[in-house]
C-alpha positions in Angstrom: 143.7 188.8 250.2 143.7 189.3 246.4 145.1 192.7 244.9 142.3 194.5 242.5 144.4 193.0 239.5 144.1 189.8 240.5 140.1 189.3 241.1 139.1 190.6 237.8 139.3 186.9 236.1 140.9 183.8 237.8 141.3 180.9 235.3 141.6 177.3 237.3 142.8 174.3 235.8 140.1 172.0 237.2 137.0 171.9 239.4 139.3 170.8 242.0 141.2 173.9 242.5 138.4 175.8 241.8 136.2 174.8 244.8 139.6 175.1 247.0 139.7 178.8 245.6 135.9 179.5 246.5 136.1 178.2 249.9 139.3 180.1 250.8 137.9 183.0 249.0 134.9 183.0 251.1 136.4 182.0 254.1 138.5 185.2 253.9 135.6 187.4 253.2 135.8 187.5 249.6 132.5 188.4 247.9 131.8 186.2 244.9 130.5 186.5 241.5 130.7 182.5 240.3 128.9 183.0 236.9 127.5 180.2 235.2 130.9 177.8 235.2 132.8 178.2 238.1 135.2 175.3 236.6 136.3 177.5 234.1 136.8 181.3 235.4 135.7 182.9 238.8 135.0 186.6 239.5 135.7 188.0 242.7 135.4 191.1 244.3 137.6 192.0 247.7 135.9 192.7 251.0 136.1 192.7 254.8 137.4 190.0 256.5 133.8 187.4 257.2 135.3 185.6 260.2 136.3 188.0 262.8 138.8 186.7 265.0 139.8 183.6 262.5 142.5 183.6 259.9 143.0 181.1 257.4 146.4 179.1 257.2 147.7 176.7 254.5 149.1 176.3 250.9 147.0 177.2 248.1 147.7 174.2 246.3 146.7 171.9 249.0 142.8 170.6 249.4 143.0 171.5 253.5 143.5 174.7 255.3 143.5 175.6 258.7 141.5 178.4 260.7 143.6 179.6 263.8 142.6 182.2 266.3 144.0 185.6 265.2 145.3 186.3 268.8 145.3 183.9 270.9 143.9 183.6 274.8 147.5 183.3 275.9 146.8 179.5 277.4 146.5 176.7 274.6 144.1 174.8 276.7 141.5 177.7 275.9 142.2 178.3 272.5 141.4 174.8 272.0 138.5 174.9 273.5 137.0 178.2 271.8 138.0 176.3 268.5 136.7 173.2 269.7 133.1 175.1 270.8 133.1 176.1 267.1 133.9 172.6 265.6 130.8 171.7 267.9 128.3 174.2 266.7 129.6 173.9 263.1 128.7 170.2 263.5 125.4 170.8 264.8 124.5 173.1 261.9 125.7 170.1 259.4 129.1 171.6 258.8 131.3 168.8 259.5 134.9 170.0 261.0 137.4 168.7 263.4 140.6 170.0 265.3 144.0 169.6 264.0 145.1 166.8 266.5 149.1 166.4 267.0 151.4 164.5 269.4 151.6 167.5 272.1 154.5 165.8 274.1 156.4 165.0 270.8 156.3 168.0 268.8 159.6 169.8 268.9 157.5 172.8 267.4 153.8 172.9 268.2 151.4 174.6 266.0 148.8 176.7 267.6 145.4 174.9 267.7 143.9 175.2 264.3 140.9 173.9 262.7 141.1 171.8 260.2 139.1 172.4 257.1 139.0 170.0 254.1 137.7 171.0 250.8 136.6 168.1 248.1 135.6 168.2 244.2 132.1 166.2 245.7 131.0 169.7 247.4 128.9 172.2 245.2 129.8 176.0 245.0 126.4 175.9 247.3 127.8 173.5 250.1 131.0 175.6 250.3 129.2 179.1 250.7 126.6 177.6 253.4 130.1 176.5 254.9 131.8 179.4 255.0 128.7 181.3 256.0 128.7 179.0 259.3 131.9 178.8 260.3 131.7 182.7 260.0 128.7 183.2 262.1 129.1 180.3 264.5 133.0 182.1 265.0 131.3 185.5 265.5 129.2 183.8 268.3 131.5 182.2 269.9 134.4 184.6 269.9 132.7 187.8 270.6 
C-alpha cells in the first residue's frame, strides 16, 4: 500500500511502467484518479483491499506478478482448485489469466499456488480497471 506522501503524484518513466502501476494498484484496492495523461503522471488515494482473500506478490519492475491466497486452506490441492476456479470464471468473463506452473517434484522450495497476471503496454487503463474489477468480484464469490 502506498503512503500518503507517495500517493500525491507518481511520475513514471514510460507507458509500460505506468500501466503496470495502474493494474497493481487497482488490484491492491487503491482508488485511482488517472487524469488526462496516465503515462506522464498518476494520482492515487489509498483505500481498503478490494480483493478479499488474495494478496499481490511480485517485484515492482516486473510486467508479471502473482495473486496468492492470503491464507492457505492447509492443502495445496485445495488451494490450486480455488485459484483455478477464479481463473476459469475470469476467463468466462473475458479476462485471460493462468495459474503459475511449477515442476512440483523437482522444486526444492515450491512456491505457494498463485494466479499469474501479466500487464502489457497494449492494454488500456479501462481494460486494466475492468480486469481488476472482474478479478476482485470473482475472488469474492469463490473465496467467501
